[in-house]
N, CA and C atoms as a LAMMPS dump frame, in Angstrom:
ITEM: TIMESTEP
0
ITEM: NUMBER OF ATOMS
543
ITEM: BOX BOUNDS ff ff ff
-5.0000000000000000e+02 5.0000000000000000e+02
-5.0000000000000000e+02 5.0000000000000000e+02
-5.0000000000000000e+02 5.0000000000000000e+02
ITEM: ATOMS id mol type element x y z
1 1 1 N -193.317 -322.501 -143.849
2 1 2 C -193.379 -321.673 -142.667
3 1 3 C -193.745 -322.467 -141.463
4 2 1 N -193.055 -322.272 -140.374
5 2 2 C -193.302 -322.977 -139.115
6 2 3 C -193.453 -322.014 -138.001
7 3 1 N -194.411 -322.251 -137.16
8 3 2 C -194.468 -321.432 -135.891
9 3 3 C -193.446 -321.989 -134.985
10 4 1 N -192.696 -321.064 -134.412
11 4 2 C -191.608 -321.473 -133.495
12 4 3 C -192.182 -321.557 -132.101
13 5 1 N -191.865 -322.672 -131.465
14 5 2 C -192.303 -322.833 -130.05
15 5 3 C -191.26 -322.153 -129.162
16 6 1 N -191.755 -321.699 -128.019
17 6 2 C -190.833 -321.015 -127.066
18 6 3 C -189.698 -321.959 -126.675
19 7 1 N -188.487 -321.479 -126.828
20 7 2 C -187.287 -322.247 -126.463
21 7 3 C -186.879 -323.302 -127.477
22 8 1 N -187.551 -323.36 -128.626
23 8 2 C -187.282 -324.351 -129.653
24 8 3 C -185.926 -324.131 -130.306
25 9 1 N -185.201 -325.209 -130.496
26 9 2 C -183.831 -325.142 -131.083
27 9 3 C -183.868 -325.518 -132.53
28 10 1 N -182.815 -325.136 -133.244
29 10 2 C -182.707 -325.427 -134.657
30 10 3 C -182.83 -326.881 -134.976
31 11 1 N -182.178 -327.788 -134.19
32 11 2 C -182.26 -329.214 -134.448
33 11 3 C -183.71 -329.733 -134.308
34 12 1 N -184.441 -329.139 -133.365
35 12 2 C -185.784 -329.608 -133.167
36 12 3 C -186.714 -329.143 -134.305
37 13 1 N -186.488 -327.963 -134.852
38 13 2 C -187.239 -327.533 -135.998
39 13 3 C -186.964 -328.386 -137.228
40 14 1 N -185.645 -328.737 -137.419
41 14 2 C -185.282 -329.547 -138.567
42 14 3 C -185.966 -330.913 -138.429
43 15 1 N -185.977 -331.507 -137.244
44 15 2 C -186.651 -332.767 -136.991
45 15 3 C -188.138 -332.667 -137.271
46 16 1 N -188.745 -331.578 -136.82
47 16 2 C -190.191 -331.378 -137.019
48 16 3 C -190.503 -331.191 -138.503
49 17 1 N -189.567 -330.675 -139.281
50 17 2 C -189.795 -330.467 -140.701
51 17 3 C -189.544 -331.79 -141.475
52 18 1 N -189.19 -332.845 -140.784
53 18 2 C -188.961 -334.144 -141.461
54 18 3 C -187.499 -334.498 -141.687
55 19 1 N -186.606 -333.71 -141.112
56 19 2 C -185.175 -334.001 -141.234
57 19 3 C -184.6 -333.467 -142.568
58 20 1 N -183.336 -333.83 -142.789
59 20 2 C -182.665 -333.402 -144.027
60 20 3 C -182.794 -334.49 -145.082
61 21 1 N -182.833 -334.046 -146.324
62 21 2 C -182.882 -335.013 -147.445
63 21 3 C -181.428 -335.45 -147.682
64 22 1 N -181.203 -336.5 -148.434
65 22 2 C -179.875 -336.956 -148.75
66 22 3 C -179.057 -335.877 -149.586
67 23 1 N -179.781 -335.035 -150.31
68 23 2 C -179.124 -333.99 -151.084
69 23 3 C -178.815 -332.696 -150.277
70 24 1 N -179.299 -332.625 -149.044
71 24 2 C -179.097 -331.397 -148.251
72 24 3 C -177.67 -331.156 -147.993
73 25 1 N -177.327 -329.846 -147.852
74 25 2 C -175.962 -329.435 -147.561
75 25 3 C -175.974 -328.496 -146.358
76 26 1 N -176.032 -329.12 -145.14
77 26 2 C -176.169 -328.276 -143.947
78 26 3 C -175.005 -327.298 -143.747
79 27 1 N -173.832 -327.626 -144.305
80 27 2 C -172.678 -326.683 -144.14
81 27 3 C -172.915 -325.394 -144.893
82 28 1 N -173.879 -325.355 -145.796
83 28 2 C -174.178 -324.146 -146.532
84 28 3 C -175.427 -323.414 -146.024
85 29 1 N -175.874 -323.77 -144.838
86 29 2 C -177.087 -323.18 -144.267
87 29 3 C -176.991 -321.687 -144.227
88 30 1 N -178.09 -321.023 -144.71
89 30 2 C -178.199 -319.563 -144.609
90 30 3 C -179.245 -319.344 -143.48
91 31 1 N -178.769 -318.73 -142.41
92 31 2 C -179.598 -318.458 -141.252
93 31 3 C -179.713 -316.969 -141.108
94 32 1 N -180.878 -316.403 -141.249
95 32 2 C -181.108 -314.939 -141.147
96 32 3 C -181.926 -314.645 -139.906
97 33 1 N -181.451 -313.624 -139.205
98 33 2 C -182.12 -313.2 -137.924
99 33 3 C -182.375 -311.73 -137.971
100 34 1 N -183.594 -311.334 -137.72
101 34 2 C -184.033 -309.945 -137.765
102 34 3 C -183.231 -309.069 -136.766
103 35 1 N -183.02 -309.613 -135.533
104 35 2 C -182.316 -308.82 -134.524
105 35 3 C -180.877 -308.561 -134.926
106 36 1 N -180.286 -309.441 -135.64
107 36 2 C -178.87 -309.243 -136.136
108 36 3 C -178.869 -308.239 -137.273
109 37 1 N -179.927 -308.296 -138.093
110 37 2 C -180.047 -307.279 -139.172
111 37 3 C -180.13 -305.87 -138.6
112 38 1 N -180.928 -305.742 -137.541
113 38 2 C -181.058 -304.419 -136.878
114 38 3 C -179.742 -303.997 -136.232
115 39 1 N -179.087 -304.894 -135.563
116 39 2 C -177.759 -304.527 -134.944
117 39 3 C -176.787 -304.022 -136.002
118 40 1 N -176.719 -304.757 -137.138
119 40 2 C -175.808 -304.395 -138.19
120 40 3 C -176.177 -303.051 -138.805
121 41 1 N -177.474 -302.788 -138.948
122 41 2 C -177.921 -301.529 -139.505
123 41 3 C -177.479 -300.386 -138.577
124 42 1 N -177.647 -300.583 -137.292
125 42 2 C -177.165 -299.546 -136.351
126 42 3 C -175.659 -299.365 -136.393
127 43 1 N -174.955 -300.464 -136.571
128 43 2 C -173.487 -300.398 -136.751
129 43 3 C -173.115 -299.51 -137.928
130 44 1 N -173.756 -299.796 -139.085
131 44 2 C -173.489 -299.02 -140.282
132 44 3 C -173.802 -297.56 -140.1
133 45 1 N -174.915 -297.242 -139.366
134 45 2 C -175.307 -295.877 -139.143
135 45 3 C -174.218 -295.171 -138.325
136 46 1 N -173.767 -295.844 -137.245
137 46 2 C -172.709 -295.256 -136.393
138 46 3 C -171.424 -295.09 -137.159
139 47 1 N -171.025 -296.094 -137.956
140 47 2 C -169.798 -296.03 -138.74
141 47 3 C -169.935 -294.87 -139.766
142 48 1 N -171.096 -294.64 -140.347
143 48 2 C -171.221 -293.559 -141.321
144 48 3 C -171.031 -292.204 -140.596
145 49 1 N -171.57 -292.043 -139.436
146 49 2 C -171.401 -290.793 -138.661
147 49 3 C -169.941 -290.622 -138.365
148 50 1 N -169.287 -291.672 -137.86
149 50 2 C -167.847 -291.529 -137.501
150 50 3 C -166.976 -291.212 -138.741
151 51 1 N -167.29 -291.875 -139.87
152 51 2 C -166.534 -291.598 -141.094
153 51 3 C -166.73 -290.161 -141.517
154 52 1 N -167.975 -289.714 -141.498
155 52 2 C -168.241 -288.363 -141.868
156 52 3 C -167.527 -287.327 -140.998
157 53 1 N -167.586 -287.557 -139.692
158 53 2 C -166.911 -286.668 -138.764
159 53 3 C -165.43 -286.653 -138.911
160 54 1 N -164.838 -287.858 -139.088
161 54 2 C -163.394 -287.942 -139.242
162 54 3 C -162.938 -287.268 -140.528
163 55 1 N -163.679 -287.424 -141.627
164 55 2 C -163.237 -286.829 -142.829
165 55 3 C -163.461 -285.33 -142.859
166 56 1 N -164.535 -284.891 -142.285
167 56 2 C -164.769 -283.452 -142.188
168 56 3 C -163.639 -282.779 -141.301
169 57 1 N -163.289 -283.469 -140.255
170 57 2 C -162.216 -282.913 -139.401
171 57 3 C -160.888 -282.901 -140.208
172 58 1 N -160.613 -283.973 -140.945
173 58 2 C -159.357 -283.995 -141.745
174 58 3 C -159.388 -282.914 -142.809
175 59 1 N -160.586 -282.698 -143.443
176 59 2 C -160.634 -281.663 -144.45
177 59 3 C -160.495 -280.268 -143.822
178 60 1 N -161.054 -280.068 -142.65
179 60 2 C -160.917 -278.83 -141.947
180 60 3 C -159.477 -278.49 -141.638
181 61 1 N -158.771 -279.484 -141.112
182 61 2 C -157.361 -279.323 -140.787
183 61 3 C -156.554 -279.03 -142.078
184 62 1 N -156.902 -279.72 -143.176
185 62 2 C -156.189 -279.531 -144.398
186 62 3 C -156.413 -278.138 -144.967
187 63 1 N -157.672 -277.655 -144.892
188 63 2 C -157.958 -276.354 -145.487
189 63 3 C -157.416 -275.209 -144.648
190 64 1 N -157.189 -275.443 -143.386
191 64 2 C -156.645 -274.349 -142.562
192 64 3 C -155.219 -274.061 -142.998
193 65 1 N -154.524 -275.042 -143.592
194 65 2 C -153.173 -274.819 -144.046
195 65 3 C -153.076 -274.66 -145.561
196 66 1 N -154.132 -274.993 -146.277
197 66 2 C -154.123 -274.947 -147.728
198 66 3 C -155.015 -273.84 -148.172
199 67 1 N -154.934 -273.519 -149.507
200 67 2 C -155.766 -272.437 -150.024
201 67 3 C -157.234 -272.84 -150.229
202 68 1 N -157.502 -274.053 -150.783
203 68 2 C -158.893 -274.458 -151.017
204 68 3 C -159.066 -275.946 -150.697
205 69 1 N -160.251 -276.321 -150.209
206 69 2 C -160.494 -277.73 -149.91
207 69 3 C -160.714 -278.491 -151.243
208 70 1 N -160.484 -279.743 -151.21
209 70 2 C -160.702 -280.645 -152.394
210 70 3 C -162.173 -281.044 -152.423
211 71 1 N -162.936 -280.361 -153.272
212 71 2 C -164.393 -280.565 -153.316
213 71 3 C -164.739 -281.97 -153.851
214 72 1 N -163.968 -282.515 -154.798
215 72 2 C -164.233 -283.815 -155.346
216 72 3 C -164.092 -284.915 -154.282
217 73 1 N -163.118 -284.758 -153.384
218 73 2 C -162.923 -285.703 -152.328
219 73 3 C -164.104 -285.684 -151.382
220 74 1 N -164.609 -284.469 -151.09
221 74 2 C -165.788 -284.349 -150.187
222 74 3 C -166.958 -284.979 -150.795
223 75 1 N -167.14 -284.859 -152.114
224 75 2 C -168.269 -285.496 -152.796
225 75 3 C -168.233 -287 -152.716
226 76 1 N -167.021 -287.547 -152.905
227 76 2 C -166.825 -288.989 -152.841
228 76 3 C -167.133 -289.505 -151.445
229 77 1 N -166.592 -288.785 -150.442
230 77 2 C -166.744 -289.152 -149.061
231 77 3 C -168.265 -289.13 -148.686
232 78 1 N -168.946 -288.061 -149.083
233 78 2 C -170.401 -288.039 -148.734
234 78 3 C -171.199 -289.147 -149.445
235 79 1 N -170.752 -289.476 -150.657
236 79 2 C -171.395 -290.515 -151.409
237 79 3 C -171.259 -291.892 -150.612
238 80 1 N -170.026 -292.131 -150.089
239 80 2 C -169.713 -293.316 -149.273
240 80 3 C -170.515 -293.311 -148.001
241 81 1 N -170.638 -292.151 -147.311
242 81 2 C -171.335 -292 -146.074
243 81 3 C -172.838 -292.34 -146.373
244 82 1 N -173.395 -291.814 -147.419
245 82 2 C -174.799 -292.046 -147.77
246 82 3 C -175.067 -293.5 -148.085
247 83 1 N -174.085 -294.17 -148.775
248 83 2 C -174.191 -295.605 -149.045
249 83 3 C -174.251 -296.386 -147.722
250 84 1 N -173.416 -296.012 -146.808
251 84 2 C -173.414 -296.7 -145.531
252 84 3 C -174.729 -296.502 -144.781
253 85 1 N -175.252 -295.285 -144.843
254 85 2 C -176.514 -295.023 -144.179
255 85 3 C -177.697 -295.812 -144.758
256 86 1 N -177.626 -296.051 -146.037
257 86 2 C -178.727 -296.691 -146.746
258 86 3 C -178.53 -298.206 -146.933
259 87 1 N -177.431 -298.764 -146.345
260 87 2 C -177.21 -300.206 -146.483
261 87 3 C -178.321 -300.999 -145.792
262 88 1 N -178.765 -302.06 -146.402
263 88 2 C -179.804 -302.908 -145.831
264 88 3 C -179.179 -304.287 -145.579
265 89 1 N -178.552 -304.505 -144.445
266 89 2 C -177.886 -305.794 -144.177
267 89 3 C -178.922 -306.941 -144.128
268 90 1 N -178.47 -308.131 -144.392
269 90 2 C -179.35 -309.267 -144.422
270 90 3 C -179.534 -309.92 -143.038
271 91 1 N -178.621 -309.737 -142.16
272 91 2 C -178.71 -310.36 -140.792
273 91 3 C -178.302 -311.739 -140.736
274 92 1 N -177.312 -312.128 -141.592
275 92 2 C -176.872 -313.53 -141.631
276 92 3 C -176.036 -313.872 -140.361
277 93 1 N -176.307 -315.074 -139.885
278 93 2 C -175.558 -315.592 -138.698
279 93 3 C -175 -316.922 -139.078
280 94 1 N -173.744 -317.136 -138.771
281 94 2 C -173.09 -318.427 -139.086
282 94 3 C -173.537 -319.415 -137.982
283 95 1 N -174.158 -320.503 -138.461
284 95 2 C -174.636 -321.535 -137.515
285 95 3 C -174.252 -322.919 -138.014
286 96 1 N -174.293 -323.85 -137.101
287 96 2 C -174.145 -325.279 -137.414
288 96 3 C -175.529 -325.794 -137.554
289 97 1 N -175.771 -326.473 -138.681
290 97 2 C -177.181 -327.008 -138.9
291 97 3 C -177.193 -328.524 -139.164
292 98 1 N -176.076 -329.196 -139.012
293 98 2 C -176.019 -330.62 -139.187
294 98 3 C -176.551 -331.281 -137.937
295 99 1 N -177.669 -331.973 -138.041
296 99 2 C -178.314 -332.602 -136.858
297 99 3 C -177.402 -333.537 -136.116
298 100 1 N -176.488 -334.256 -136.837
299 100 2 C -175.614 -335.192 -136.137
300 100 3 C -174.568 -334.42 -135.291
301 101 1 N -174.133 -333.298 -135.756
302 101 2 C -173.189 -332.412 -134.956
303 101 3 C -173.961 -331.814 -133.824
304 102 1 N -175.141 -331.324 -134.05
305 102 2 C -175.946 -330.692 -133.013
306 102 3 C -176.32 -331.658 -131.894
307 103 1 N -176.475 -332.909 -132.22
308 103 2 C -176.789 -333.898 -131.213
309 103 3 C -175.606 -334.115 -130.282
310 104 1 N -174.404 -334.025 -130.795
311 104 2 C -173.182 -334.246 -129.953
312 104 3 C -172.816 -332.935 -129.239
313 105 1 N -172.968 -331.78 -129.915
314 105 2 C -172.609 -330.481 -129.381
315 105 3 C -173.806 -329.629 -129.143
316 106 1 N -174.574 -330.008 -128.168
317 106 2 C -175.857 -329.333 -127.913
318 106 3 C -175.713 -327.843 -127.586
319 107 1 N -174.524 -327.44 -127.084
320 107 2 C -174.345 -326.014 -126.689
321 107 3 C -174.308 -325.078 -127.921
322 108 1 N -174.143 -325.606 -129.137
323 108 2 C -174.16 -324.755 -130.327
324 108 3 C -175.48 -324.813 -131.043
325 109 1 N -176.441 -325.544 -130.508
326 109 2 C -177.788 -325.6 -131.114
327 109 3 C -178.55 -324.313 -130.814
328 110 1 N -178.754 -323.504 -131.823
329 110 2 C -179.338 -322.16 -131.661
330 110 3 C -180.736 -322.191 -131.251
331 111 1 N -181.123 -321.421 -130.244
332 111 2 C -182.495 -321.21 -129.824
333 111 3 C -183.092 -320.285 -130.834
334 112 1 N -184.229 -320.661 -131.434
335 112 2 C -184.796 -319.857 -132.498
336 112 3 C -185.623 -318.692 -131.949
337 113 1 N -185.721 -317.669 -132.784
338 113 2 C -186.542 -316.472 -132.484
339 113 3 C -187.573 -316.287 -133.577
340 114 1 N -188.637 -315.621 -133.274
341 114 2 C -189.681 -315.327 -134.236
342 114 3 C -189.051 -314.509 -135.36
343 115 1 N -189.326 -314.88 -136.587
344 115 2 C -188.793 -314.195 -137.717
345 115 3 C -187.54 -314.777 -138.292
346 116 1 N -186.892 -315.744 -137.621
347 116 2 C -185.719 -316.397 -138.179
348 116 3 C -186.066 -317.026 -139.483
349 117 1 N -185.079 -316.944 -140.469
350 117 2 C -185.302 -317.57 -141.732
351 117 3 C -184.134 -318.584 -141.891
352 118 1 N -184.438 -319.769 -142.378
353 118 2 C -183.42 -320.784 -142.51
354 118 3 C -183.577 -321.414 -143.852
355 119 1 N -182.494 -321.476 -144.595
356 119 2 C -182.45 -322.157 -145.923
357 119 3 C -181.256 -323.089 -145.918
358 120 1 N -181.622 -324.386 -146.144
359 120 2 C -180.571 -325.388 -146.217
360 120 3 C -180.538 -325.828 -147.717
361 121 1 N -179.442 -325.486 -148.433
362 121 2 C -179.449 -325.731 -149.88
363 121 3 C -179.046 -327.189 -150.238
364 122 1 N -179.113 -327.491 -151.507
365 122 2 C -178.583 -328.745 -152.044
366 122 3 C -177.077 -328.668 -152.049
367 123 1 N -176.423 -329.812 -152.038
368 123 2 C -174.963 -329.872 -152.094
369 123 3 C -174.509 -329.215 -153.41
370 124 1 N -173.604 -328.244 -153.356
371 124 2 C -173.172 -327.567 -154.612
372 124 3 C -172.19 -328.447 -155.363
373 125 1 N -172.067 -328.159 -156.668
374 125 2 C -171.113 -328.884 -157.476
375 125 3 C -170.019 -327.97 -157.968
376 126 1 N -170.039 -326.719 -157.543
377 126 2 C -168.981 -325.783 -158.014
378 126 3 C -168.493 -324.853 -156.864
379 127 1 N -167.382 -324.207 -157.138
380 127 2 C -166.74 -323.314 -156.224
381 127 3 C -166.55 -321.985 -157.035
382 128 1 N -166.888 -320.846 -156.394
383 128 2 C -166.623 -319.578 -157.045
384 128 3 C -165.266 -319.075 -156.66
385 129 1 N -164.462 -318.673 -157.643
386 129 2 C -163.139 -318.103 -157.439
387 129 3 C -163.248 -316.656 -157.933
388 130 1 N -163.16 -315.738 -156.963
389 130 2 C -163.402 -314.299 -157.299
390 130 3 C -162.259 -313.485 -156.746
391 131 1 N -162.27 -312.219 -157.136
392 131 2 C -161.281 -311.241 -156.657
393 131 3 C -160.253 -311.017 -157.695
394 132 1 N -159.04 -310.77 -157.286
395 132 2 C -157.934 -310.398 -158.172
396 132 3 C -157.327 -311.71 -158.852
397 133 1 N -158.179 -312.327 -159.67
398 133 2 C -157.765 -313.524 -160.454
399 133 3 C -157.989 -313.204 -161.899
400 134 1 N -157.289 -313.905 -162.814
401 134 2 C -157.356 -313.589 -164.206
402 134 3 C -158.721 -313.743 -164.814
403 135 1 N -159.503 -314.808 -164.441
404 135 2 C -160.777 -315.037 -165.075
405 135 3 C -161.762 -315.483 -163.949
406 136 1 N -162.282 -314.591 -163.144
407 136 2 C -163.147 -314.963 -162.061
408 136 3 C -164.325 -315.788 -162.508
409 137 1 N -164.679 -316.816 -161.767
410 137 2 C -165.854 -317.573 -162.115
411 137 3 C -165.954 -318.892 -161.353
412 138 1 N -166.814 -319.775 -161.822
413 138 2 C -167.087 -321.043 -161.122
414 138 3 C -166.227 -322.181 -161.666
415 139 1 N -165.757 -323.004 -160.77
416 139 2 C -164.921 -324.164 -161.12
417 139 3 C -165.61 -325.362 -160.478
418 140 1 N -165.638 -326.48 -161.193
419 140 2 C -166.292 -327.669 -160.64
420 140 3 C -165.561 -328.135 -159.369
421 141 1 N -166.387 -328.435 -158.323
422 141 2 C -165.827 -328.912 -157.073
423 141 3 C -165.253 -330.333 -157.27
424 142 1 N -164.068 -330.565 -156.68
425 142 2 C -163.492 -331.914 -156.666
426 142 3 C -162.913 -332.173 -155.277
427 143 1 N -163.389 -333.175 -154.602
428 143 2 C -162.887 -333.457 -153.23
429 143 3 C -161.378 -333.606 -153.226
430 144 1 N -160.718 -332.987 -152.273
431 144 2 C -159.283 -333.073 -152.139
432 144 3 C -158.526 -332.041 -152.902
433 145 1 N -159.159 -331.308 -153.776
434 145 2 C -158.463 -330.282 -154.613
435 145 3 C -158.088 -329.114 -153.676
436 146 1 N -156.879 -328.583 -153.815
437 146 2 C -156.411 -327.526 -153.047
438 146 3 C -156.817 -326.165 -153.606
439 147 1 N -156.854 -325.152 -152.686
440 147 2 C -157.234 -323.788 -153.069
441 147 3 C -156.378 -323.299 -154.208
442 148 1 N -155.079 -323.559 -154.096
443 148 2 C -154.179 -323.097 -155.194
444 148 3 C -154.518 -323.707 -156.541
445 149 1 N -155.074 -324.894 -156.547
446 149 2 C -155.474 -325.541 -157.793
447 149 3 C -156.731 -324.834 -158.408
448 150 1 N -157.611 -324.461 -157.518
449 150 2 C -158.803 -323.738 -157.977
450 150 3 C -158.397 -322.397 -158.543
451 151 1 N -157.491 -321.723 -157.886
452 151 2 C -157.019 -320.423 -158.37
453 151 3 C -156.247 -320.572 -159.684
454 152 1 N -155.515 -321.575 -159.826
455 152 2 C -154.776 -321.884 -161.104
456 152 3 C -155.796 -322.155 -162.224
457 153 1 N -156.924 -322.76 -161.884
458 153 2 C -157.925 -323.128 -162.909
459 153 3 C -158.605 -321.895 -163.491
460 154 1 N -158.518 -320.777 -162.828
461 154 2 C -159.08 -319.495 -163.377
462 154 3 C -157.961 -318.587 -163.865
463 155 1 N -156.802 -319.155 -164.083
464 155 2 C -155.712 -318.379 -164.643
465 155 3 C -154.751 -317.798 -163.685
466 156 1 N -154.898 -318.046 -162.401
467 156 2 C -154.006 -317.526 -161.349
468 156 3 C -154.351 -316.139 -160.94
469 157 1 N -153.567 -315.576 -160.099
470 157 2 C -153.82 -314.232 -159.597
471 157 3 C -153.289 -313.164 -160.531
472 158 1 N -153.866 -311.962 -160.418
473 158 2 C -153.366 -310.827 -161.206
474 158 3 C -152.181 -310.197 -160.441
475 159 1 N -151.546 -309.244 -161.151
476 159 2 C -150.392 -308.559 -160.49
477 159 3 C -150.874 -307.712 -159.312
478 160 1 N -152.148 -307.314 -159.268
479 160 2 C -152.664 -306.538 -158.151
480 160 3 C -153.021 -307.356 -156.938
481 161 1 N -153.026 -308.679 -157.053
482 161 2 C -153.435 -309.558 -155.947
483 161 3 C -152.48 -309.448 -154.773
484 162 1 N -153.021 -309.381 -153.625
485 162 2 C -152.178 -309.452 -152.35
486 162 3 C -152.232 -310.854 -151.848
487 163 1 N -151.264 -311.671 -152.179
488 163 2 C -151.263 -313.096 -151.83
489 163 3 C -151.157 -313.358 -150.357
490 164 1 N -150.933 -312.352 -149.569
491 164 2 C -150.932 -312.523 -148.101
492 164 3 C -152.354 -312.314 -147.524
493 165 1 N -153.298 -311.904 -148.39
494 165 2 C -154.647 -311.664 -147.908
495 165 3 C -155.664 -312.42 -148.748
496 166 1 N -155.394 -313.655 -149.012
497 166 2 C -156.346 -314.551 -149.685
498 166 3 C -157.159 -315.27 -148.641
499 167 1 N -158.47 -315.297 -148.862
500 167 2 C -159.3 -316.036 -147.905
501 167 3 C -160.408 -316.736 -148.642
502 168 1 N -160.946 -317.749 -147.966
503 168 2 C -162.107 -318.519 -148.53
504 168 3 C -163.299 -318.082 -147.728
505 169 1 N -164.378 -317.86 -148.457
506 169 2 C -165.704 -317.669 -147.802
507 169 3 C -166.358 -319.008 -147.882
508 170 1 N -166.574 -319.616 -146.728
509 170 2 C -167.08 -320.985 -146.647
510 170 3 C -168.585 -320.91 -146.88
511 171 1 N -169.181 -322.058 -147.242
512 171 2 C -170.617 -322.124 -147.55
513 171 3 C -171.545 -321.577 -146.433
514 172 1 N -171.133 -321.646 -145.206
515 172 2 C -171.98 -321.187 -144.097
516 172 3 C -171.812 -319.69 -143.896
517 173 1 N -170.961 -318.997 -144.613
518 173 2 C -170.761 -317.551 -144.497
519 173 3 C -169.548 -317.158 -143.73
520 174 1 N -168.894 -318.072 -143.015
521 174 2 C -167.662 -317.708 -142.3
522 174 3 C -166.517 -317.583 -143.254
523 175 1 N -165.46 -316.927 -142.859
524 175 2 C -164.308 -316.704 -143.719
525 175 3 C -163.063 -317.264 -143.06
526 176 1 N -162.143 -317.739 -143.893
527 176 2 C -160.938 -318.403 -143.377
528 176 3 C -159.779 -317.957 -144.244
529 177 1 N -158.67 -317.442 -143.613
530 177 2 C -157.521 -317.047 -144.413
531 177 3 C -156.829 -318.263 -145.029
532 178 1 N -156.282 -318.05 -146.227
533 178 2 C -155.582 -319.172 -146.912
534 178 3 C -154.112 -318.808 -147.166
535 179 1 N -153.306 -319.775 -147.147
536 179 2 C -151.899 -319.62 -147.529
537 179 3 C -151.664 -320.542 -148.764
538 180 1 N -151.166 -319.953 -149.863
539 180 2 C -151.051 -320.752 -151.077
540 180 3 C -149.775 -321.555 -151.145
541 181 1 N -148.818 -321.239 -150.309
542 181 2 C -147.557 -321.972 -150.351
543 181 3 C -147.644 -323.361 -149.813
C-alpha cells in the first residue's frame, strides 16, 4: 500500500515502488478505479430501468392485441433486470504501465486517485481460448503464433461460432477484433 501524493502519476508510483522486476508484465496491468466502478454501476442501473420499461411497453402492446401476456417471458426479463441492478462492476481501466513507454508518451501517464488499485502480473505462459470453440481452455503461448493456430489447437470453432465476430481480449483488458482469414 502506498499513499498517493497529489498529482502523482502511475510512472512515479512504479519508480517509488522500486520499478518493475524482470518478470513483470506491464501489458497485463490491472488498474482499478473506484470512480469508474461507480460510473459503471450507475450505467447498469440506468440500463436496467430502460430495459424494464422497454419490455413492459412491448408486452403491453402485445397484450392489447393478444389474449394473454407471456408470463414466462416477463419472469425472464425481470430476472435479467434484477441481475443488472445487482451487478458489482470492478472499475477496470485500460492503462499503459510500461515505464519506458510512459517516459516517451507522458500524456498517457495516468494521474492517480485515492483508492486506485494496481496489479502488475508476471509474464504469462499461456493464452485462454474461450467461446464457441470445441475444447475451450489454455494453450501455451508461443511468440509469433497466429490466433487461428491457437483456435485450431483447441479443436477449432463450433458450428454456432460467428467467425465475423471473433475478438481477442488483450492482457490489459482492451478488446481487438480478429480476422481468421
